[in-house]
C-alpha positions in Angstrom: -1.0 19.2 12.0 -0.9 21.6 14.9 -3.6 24.2 15.2 -1.0 26.9 14.4 -0.1 25.4 11.0 -2.6 25.1 8.2 -2.7 21.9 6.2 -0.5 22.0 3.0 -1.6 20.1 -0.1 1.4 18.6 -1.9 1.7 16.3 -4.9 4.0 13.3 -5.2 4.8 12.0 -8.8 5.9 8.5 -9.2 6.7 6.1 -11.9 7.2 2.5 -10.8 8.5 -0.2 -13.2 7.6 -3.8 -12.3 8.0 -7.2 -13.9 5.0 -9.4 -13.8 6.2 -13.0 -13.2 2.8 -14.5 -12.8 0.1 -12.8 -14.8 -2.6 -15.2 -13.7 -1.8 -14.4 -10.0 -2.3 -10.6 -10.8 -5.5 -11.1 -12.7 -6.8 -13.5 -10.1 -6.2 -11.0 -7.3 -7.9 -8.2 -9.3 -10.9 -10.4 -10.0 -11.2 -11.4 -6.4 -11.0 -7.8 -5.3 -13.7 -6.9 -7.9 -16.0 -9.7 -6.6 -15.4 -8.6 -3.0 -16.1 -4.9 -3.7 -19.3 -3.3 -2.5 -20.7 -2.5 -5.9 -24.4 -2.2 -6.6 -24.4 -4.1 -9.8 -28.1 -3.1 -10.5 -26.7 0.4 -11.4 -23.9 -0.9 -13.7 -24.0 -1.6 -17.4 -22.9 -5.2 -16.9 -22.9 -7.8 -14.1 -20.2 -9.0 -11.8 -19.5 -12.1 -13.9 -19.1 -10.1 -17.1 -16.9 -7.5 -15.4 -14.8 -10.2 -13.8 -14.3 -11.9 -17.1 -13.2 -8.7 -18.8 -10.9 -7.8 -15.9 -9.4 -11.3 -15.9 -8.6 -11.0 -19.6 -6.8 -7.7 -19.2 -3.5 -7.8 -17.3 -2.9 -4.0 -17.6 -6.3 -3.2 -16.1 -5.8 -5.8 -13.5 -2.5 -4.5 -12.3 -3.7 -0.9 -12.2 -6.8 -2.0 -10.2 -4.7 -3.7 -7.5 -1.8 -1.2 -7.2 -2.4 0.5 -3.8 -0.8 3.9 -4.1 -2.3 5.0 -0.7 0.4 2.9 1.0 3.2 5.0 -0.4 2.9 7.3 2.6 2.0 4.7 5.2 3.9 5.3 8.5 5.0 8.8 7.6 4.0 11.0 10.6 2.0 14.1 9.8 1.1 12.9 6.3 -2.5 11.8 5.3 -3.2 10.2 2.0 -6.1 12.1 0.3 -6.3 10.6 -3.2 -4.4 10.0 -6.4 -4.3 8.2 -9.7 -2.7 5.0 -10.6 -2.5 3.4 -14.1 -0.5 0.7 -15.8 0.9 0.6 -19.3 2.8 -2.0 -21.4 5.7 -1.0 -23.5 8.7 1.3 -23.2 8.8 3.8 -20.4 7.7 7.3 -21.3 8.1 10.6 -19.5 4.7 11.3 -18.0 5.7 14.9 -17.1 5.6 16.1 -20.7 2.3 17.9 -21.1 2.2 17.1 -24.9 1.8 13.3 -24.1 -1.3 13.7 -22.0 
């Protein structure tokens, strides 16, 4: 942003529906990312093998862990990704904008 214009915080709300055609590819990718992550396992309640086994058995958690929402604004000039939240759910779509469902 120019020195004359202050930065403006904005929020983008998205719901993305996907079809998983290869669950083992998703969980495998998530487990590989977990194993490659810079995590100090001595400060965690479990170890990398236990965490990898749990993640590999949970397609929903695996998909949520590898979905990269920071790329939604890639290549948009003047926009910097600052953070966000991504989750996955199975079942029928719901309206996440209703406060009573949170």
